[in-house]
N, C-alpha and C positions, 0 to 999 in steps of 0.2 A: 615290253610285251615279251612273254616267254615264248620263246621258239619251241617249235615242235622237233621231236626227236625222230630221226631217220630209221628205217627197221635196221639197218646196218648197226647204227649205234646202238641199239635194242640188243640184237644179236652179239655184239663183242661184249657188251656187258654181261650178259649173262653166262657167255664163256668165260669170262673172268671170274666171275663168283663161281662157276663151277670148278675151274683150276684154283681156287683159294680154298675152296673145299675139299679137295681131292689132297692138296699139299698140308693141310690140318690133320689128315687121318681119316677123312672119310671115306664112304665105300660106296659103290655103286652096285646094285646087285640086278642083272639082266633078266628081264621077264620074256618070256616065248610072246610071239604075236598071237591074239586073240585070247589072251589068259585074262579071266576077271579078276578083282579083287572080293567079289561077294562070294561067299561059301555057296555051295551047290544045295546044301542040306538045307538052309535059310536064306533064299535068294533076295527076300526083302525084309527087313524090320520096320516096322512100325514106329516112327519117332515120336509118336504122340502115346504111347503106352511106356509106364516107367518100368515094367519087368514082363518078361515071358508069361507067366501064372495069372498074370492080371487078365480078368474077362471085362466085357464091356458092361457098364453099368444099366442096369434095366431103366427105362423113361417109365415116368409116371402119368398116367394120361389124366388130363385136367380141362375134360370138354366144360364142364360148369364154369371154371375159372375164364376160359376162352369165350363163352356166351356173355358173361358178366362184361367183359372187355368190350365186347363188340356192341354189345346194349349200351353201353355208355358212350361209345364212339357214334352209334346212330342218334342218341339223344342231343349229342352237341352240334349235329349238324342243323345248320340253317337253311331255311328254305331259300332258293335263289329267286332274285328279284332280276327280272329281264327290264334293261334299260333302253327304251326304244330310242332311235334315232328319230330326230324332228321330221316331220312331212312337210313337203312342199305342196301348199294349195296355192289355188287361184282365187282371187277376188274379182267377180264380177260384177259390171254394172246394170243398169235397170234393163238393158236390150239384150243382155245375155253374152255381151262383149267382154274378154279377159282386160281387165285394167292392169292387175300388178298382182304377183305372186308372194306370199309370206310363208315363213316357216314357222308351223303350228305342233306344239306338242301334246302329244293325246294321253290324257292322264288313264294312269293303269289301277281304278280302285274299285 
């Protein structure tokens, strides 16, 4: 089973990587607190657009196509058939006393 690394191990590994970066000629520039990497002119760039000059494509209304699709959906629907549970009914003798009960299914015709 793989053992989990402690926070101290992760911090020491990160410190070693930074030291190796600096010894190989790397440079770390200090940025003042609260500074953002985003430009104030363009605070957010839409990732879905390929260029700045690109305009949003106009949408083509298709109400007749949507109506045809909905009509096909309605024609495919089958009427719901209710399955009724069997009903408990008593069988009485000639004097009106209950003899036994039976389960009877009512037909839905």
